[in-house]
KEVEX-82480 format. One line per field, with one value per residue (C-alpha): residue in one letter; x, y, z. Coordinates in Angstrom, 2 decimals. Last residue first. Layout:
rest: c(A; ...)
east: c(X; ...)
north: c(Y; ...)
up: c(Z; ...)
This chain:
rest: c(X; X; X; X; X; X; X; X; X; X; X; X; X; X; X; X; X; X; X; X; X; X; X; X; X; X; X; X; X; X; X; X; X; X; X; X; X; X; X; X; X; X; X; X; X; X; X; X; X; X; X; X; X; X; X; X; X; X; X; X; X; X; X; X; X; X; X; X; X; X; X; X; X; X; X; X; X; X; X; X; X; X; X; X; X; X; X; X; X; X; X; X; X; X; X; X; X; X; X; X; X; X; X; X; X; X; X; X; X; X; X; X; X; X; X; X; X; X; X; X; X; X; X; X; X; X; X; X; X; X; X; X; X; X; X; X; X; X; X; X; X; X; X; X; X; X; X; X; X; X; X; X; X; X; X; X; X; X; X; X; X; X; X; X; X; X; X; X; X; X; X; X; X; X; X; X; X; X; X; X; X; X; X; X; X; X; X; X; X; X; X; X; X; X; X; X; X; X; X; X; X; X; X; X; X; X; X; X; X; X; X; X; X; X; X; X; X; X; X; X; X; X; X; X; X; X; X; X; X; X; X; X; X; X; X; X; X; X; X; X; X; X; X; X; X; X; X; X; X; X; X; X; X; X; X; X; X; X; X; X; X; X; X; X; X; X; X; X; X; X; X; X; X; X; X; X; X; X; X; X; X; X; X; X; X; X; X; X; X; X; X; X; X; X; X; X; X; X; X; X; X; X; X; X; X; X; X; X; X; X; X; X; X; X; X; X; X; X; X; X; X; X; X; X)
east: c(160.96; 159.81; 157.94; 156.28; 155.27; 153.73; 151.73; 150.41; 149.46; 147.66; 145.78; 144.83; 143.43; 141.48; 140.00; 139.11; 137.37; 135.38; 134.46; 133.11; 131.35; 129.80; 128.79; 127.09; 125.09; 124.06; 123.08; 120.90; 119.17; 118.43; 117.10; 114.72; 113.57; 112.92; 110.97; 108.78; 107.64; 108.74; 107.63; 103.90; 103.70; 102.90; 105.84; 108.41; 107.30; 106.90; 110.44; 111.82; 110.25; 111.92; 115.23; 114.89; 113.53; 116.78; 118.55; 116.01; 115.93; 119.75; 119.99; 119.87; 122.61; 125.14; 126.67; 129.75; 128.95; 125.57; 127.11; 127.68; 124.44; 122.44; 123.92; 123.79; 120.17; 119.11; 121.17; 119.60; 116.12; 116.41; 118.65; 115.69; 117.18; 115.42; 113.04; 114.97; 112.16; 111.35; 115.02; 115.18; 115.87; 112.72; 109.70; 110.99; 113.13; 110.20; 108.08; 110.86; 111.14; 107.37; 107.14; 109.79; 108.19; 104.82; 106.28; 103.09; 102.91; 100.06; 101.49; 104.69; 102.82; 101.88; 105.48; 105.65; 102.10; 102.42; 98.89; 98.18; 95.11; 94.66; 95.24; 99.01; 100.09; 97.79; 100.49; 99.90; 99.51; 102.85; 104.48; 102.99; 104.05; 107.73; 109.09; 112.34; 115.36; 117.65; 121.05; 121.25; 119.59; 121.74; 124.91; 123.60; 122.89; 126.34; 127.90; 125.76; 126.69; 130.37; 129.96; 128.38; 130.64; 133.77; 132.31; 131.75; 135.27; 136.76; 134.66; 135.69; 139.33; 138.69; 137.33; 135.29; 134.61; 134.63; 132.32; 129.85; 130.16; 129.45; 126.46; 125.09; 125.71; 123.90; 120.90; 120.24; 118.74; 117.18; 115.74; 113.30; 111.31; 111.26; 109.90; 107.31; 106.17; 105.95; 103.69; 101.76; 101.27; 99.17; 96.71; 96.43; 92.79; 90.63; 92.65; 92.39; 95.16; 95.30; 93.36; 93.25; 96.68; 98.16; 96.55; 97.64; 101.23; 101.24; 100.61; 97.19; 96.14; 93.86; 96.55; 97.58; 97.89; 99.07; 102.17; 105.11; 103.59; 101.88; 105.12; 107.06; 104.31; 104.33; 108.12; 108.21; 105.40; 107.12; 110.57; 111.52; 112.56; 116.33; 119.08; 117.56; 116.51; 119.85; 119.75; 118.68; 121.03; 124.00; 123.23; 122.66; 125.85; 127.86; 126.57; 127.42; 130.96; 131.24; 130.18; 132.76; 135.50; 134.39; 134.31; 137.91; 139.62; 136.51; 136.36; 140.07; 139.17; 137.79; 141.23; 142.74; 139.97; 141.35; 139.43; 137.18; 134.14; 134.20; 130.47; 129.48; 132.15; 131.02; 127.43; 128.52; 130.12; 126.86; 124.92; 127.41; 127.19; 123.50; 124.03; 126.74; 124.61; 121.90; 118.27; 117.92; 118.33; 114.90; 112.81; 113.28; 111.16; 110.69; 113.91; 115.97; 114.36; 114.99; 118.60; 119.26; 117.73; 119.70; 122.97; 122.46; 121.69; 124.72; 127.02; 125.59; 125.65; 129.09; 130.52; 129.12; 130.55; 133.96; 133.84; 133.06; 135.82; 138.33; 137.16; 137.71; 141.40; 142.14; 140.67; 143.18; 141.69; 140.48; 142.94; 142.59; 141.41; 143.45; 141.49; 143.42)
north: c(12.88; 10.54; 8.37; 11.37; 12.82; 9.49; 9.36; 12.87; 12.00; 8.85; 10.78; 13.51; 10.98; 9.23; 12.54; 13.59; 10.26; 10.57; 14.14; 13.11; 9.92; 11.55; 14.56; 12.37; 10.45; 13.69; 15.25; 12.23; 12.71; 16.33; 15.21; 12.84; 15.58; 18.08; 15.38; 14.93; 18.54; 21.09; 23.69; 22.95; 21.81; 18.20; 17.85; 19.44; 17.69; 14.29; 14.55; 15.73; 12.69; 10.50; 12.28; 11.55; 7.98; 7.02; 7.04; 4.73; 2.44; 2.25; 1.12; -2.62; -1.98; -1.41; 2.07; 3.67; 3.07; 4.83; 7.93; 10.08; 8.84; 10.39; 13.88; 13.78; 12.63; 15.50; 18.01; 16.76; 16.95; 20.64; 21.16; 20.41; 20.48; 22.21; 24.30; 27.55; 29.71; 31.77; 32.68; 33.25; 36.43; 38.51; 36.24; 32.88; 34.54; 36.62; 33.49; 31.70; 34.48; 34.73; 31.00; 31.15; 34.24; 32.48; 29.67; 28.86; 25.16; 25.44; 28.63; 26.84; 24.19; 26.44; 27.06; 24.71; 25.60; 27.11; 26.51; 24.90; 25.51; 23.39; 24.60; 25.04; 27.96; 30.41; 32.63; 31.52; 27.88; 27.80; 29.54; 27.10; 24.13; 25.18; 27.18; 26.23; 28.36; 26.29; 27.91; 30.13; 27.65; 24.90; 26.77; 27.19; 23.47; 22.59; 24.94; 23.63; 20.03; 21.00; 22.72; 19.84; 17.19; 19.06; 19.73; 16.05; 15.05; 17.87; 16.94; 13.28; 14.40; 16.70; 14.02; 14.70; 18.42; 19.10; 16.12; 17.61; 21.00; 19.51; 17.58; 20.84; 22.67; 19.87; 19.70; 23.40; 24.99; 21.80; 21.12; 23.94; 21.74; 18.75; 20.90; 22.51; 19.11; 17.69; 20.57; 19.97; 16.38; 17.61; 19.33; 23.11; 24.11; 26.22; 25.71; 21.91; 19.92; 16.13; 14.73; 17.66; 18.78; 15.38; 15.17; 18.70; 18.04; 14.66; 16.31; 15.69; 12.95; 11.16; 10.67; 7.05; 7.00; 10.61; 9.60; 9.50; 11.27; 13.88; 14.54; 15.00; 17.13; 19.55; 19.82; 20.39; 22.97; 25.54; 26.62; 30.09; 32.70; 33.01; 35.27; 36.96; 33.85; 33.32; 36.71; 35.50; 32.52; 34.87; 36.48; 33.15; 31.68; 34.75; 34.31; 30.62; 31.48; 33.85; 31.07; 28.71; 31.30; 31.82; 28.09; 26.91; 29.94; 30.91; 27.46; 27.67; 30.64; 28.20; 26.70; 30.11; 30.70; 28.01; 24.72; 23.88; 25.33; 22.49; 21.87; 25.48; 26.75; 24.30; 25.49; 29.13; 28.30; 26.69; 29.82; 31.96; 29.50; 30.25; 33.99; 34.02; 31.83; 34.54; 33.74; 30.51; 31.39; 30.15; 33.05; 36.26; 35.90; 32.13; 31.18; 33.51; 32.17; 28.58; 29.35; 31.08; 28.17; 25.61; 27.51; 27.70; 23.98; 23.25; 25.09; 23.54; 20.01; 20.53; 21.95; 18.99; 16.51; 18.16; 18.09; 14.38; 13.76; 15.63; 14.16; 10.56; 10.78; 13.43; 11.27; 8.51; 5.25; 2.78; 0.03; -3.21; -6.16; -9.28; -12.46; -15.42)
up: c(41.13; 38.33; 40.84; 42.48; 39.11; 38.11; 41.34; 40.72; 37.15; 38.25; 40.95; 38.48; 36.02; 38.79; 39.95; 36.39; 35.71; 38.95; 38.05; 34.65; 35.75; 38.81; 36.70; 34.10; 36.70; 38.41; 35.08; 34.32; 37.68; 36.77; 33.37; 35.14; 37.51; 34.73; 32.83; 35.91; 35.59; 38.14; 40.69; 40.62; 44.24; 43.34; 40.94; 43.24; 46.40; 44.74; 43.37; 46.72; 48.38; 45.76; 46.33; 50.08; 49.86; 48.16; 51.52; 53.14; 50.12; 50.17; 53.79; 52.98; 50.45; 53.22; 53.29; 51.73; 48.06; 48.54; 50.16; 47.07; 45.55; 48.42; 48.14; 44.34; 44.33; 46.60; 44.63; 41.38; 42.93; 43.68; 40.65; 38.40; 34.92; 33.26; 35.38; 35.39; 34.02; 37.12; 37.75; 41.47; 43.39; 43.63; 43.33; 44.57; 47.24; 48.44; 48.68; 50.54; 53.08; 53.47; 54.12; 56.81; 58.31; 58.59; 60.68; 62.59; 61.78; 59.27; 57.81; 56.82; 54.85; 51.97; 50.86; 47.86; 46.78; 43.32; 42.03; 38.67; 36.49; 33.38; 29.82; 30.27; 28.12; 29.88; 31.40; 34.99; 33.96; 32.15; 35.13; 37.67; 35.50; 35.22; 32.26; 30.57; 29.73; 27.50; 26.87; 29.96; 32.29; 30.82; 31.74; 35.29; 35.63; 34.35; 36.91; 39.77; 38.93; 38.73; 42.07; 43.94; 42.45; 43.49; 46.92; 47.66; 46.65; 48.74; 51.78; 51.44; 51.53; 54.48; 56.77; 59.93; 60.28; 56.55; 56.03; 58.50; 56.77; 53.36; 54.66; 56.06; 52.78; 50.87; 53.22; 53.79; 50.67; 49.33; 52.79; 52.06; 49.70; 52.05; 54.86; 52.58; 51.28; 54.80; 55.79; 52.57; 53.71; 56.61; 54.27; 54.31; 53.87; 51.53; 48.33; 48.54; 46.83; 46.75; 43.76; 41.36; 42.56; 41.77; 38.30; 37.38; 38.43; 36.66; 33.25; 31.75; 29.31; 31.79; 34.41; 33.81; 29.99; 30.11; 32.06; 29.67; 26.68; 28.84; 30.72; 27.48; 25.90; 28.82; 28.76; 24.99; 25.37; 27.55; 26.39; 27.61; 25.06; 24.81; 26.12; 29.18; 31.11; 32.85; 34.55; 38.01; 37.70; 37.41; 40.76; 42.49; 41.03; 42.09; 45.63; 45.41; 44.34; 47.29; 49.66; 48.17; 48.56; 52.20; 52.97; 53.28; 54.80; 56.74; 58.31; 59.15; 61.35; 63.92; 64.44; 65.16; 67.66; 69.97; 70.26; 73.22; 71.44; 68.94; 68.44; 69.15; 66.77; 64.08; 64.56; 64.31; 60.97; 59.83; 60.71; 58.81; 55.94; 55.60; 55.95; 53.28; 51.01; 50.95; 50.10; 52.06; 55.72; 56.87; 58.09; 60.04; 63.19; 63.47; 61.70; 63.87; 67.03; 65.96; 65.00; 68.34; 70.27; 68.25; 68.75; 72.51; 72.63; 70.42; 72.83; 75.98; 74.61; 73.12; 76.34; 78.29; 75.83; 76.07; 79.88; 79.80; 77.26; 79.49; 82.82; 81.84; 80.96; 83.60; 86.37; 85.67; 84.44; 87.03; 87.89; 85.99; 88.04; 87.44; 87.90; 89.23)
């Protein structure tokens, strides 16, 4: 005899359905506002407070059924982080005041590693000679611009998603992010290094290099996004902060954090992101390959250092509990 279970009460099915509806409506409104803001103002990259403001609004749209007191928890957890990033941006702009920028060691390193395949020029020059046309924006330059700007949004977005789902993972992710940023900033002060576009501009790289990381925005009609990034590159950024490349270090950090959590068959898909960032940075004149390799080495070192510190703290905490 087959027993037919009664249908669930209306309240049990109505609540999730209503929540899904609220989320769809809320996220649709947020997406429209973000798209309009990006079109007219640009991608929120220059000010961490603005970027995290957009992310806070996204969490509100996703969980609009919660009381406002719950939404204020985002400010409690993220405002100190946002202020630290503001301080990081300000400090980074002055990191080239102590020492003269290093130029030729980076050029010689790339020539030594790849000159046999590029005709004794750095990979940036070889790629632009073969792929770049000053009179037209190629389709891959749209991809390059999208990958380049993802640096400003990917890590904060991942952080917010982890914050929404599992606070412990969020804390582990954030510790690695900020230690990596701190070590990068210290290096910028101690070893300012010029990127390919800078070396070409000041005649220290014999071949011509264009800075083309924002070219693709014009091809898809997002002129404001490109203008915002151009202004950020000129006014706010340290022009000789090439070593290490935090663009590719952040990408590798974000991917490496999740590698132990996913099946190995998905690793090539995840690793495609830092590799795409590497191509973007080298092709667009933003970095040498040696900058990328040093950035990856920093990620490995930070994971070892922070992982050791976390295990040490856990052992100490457990010992304190036992002794108590």
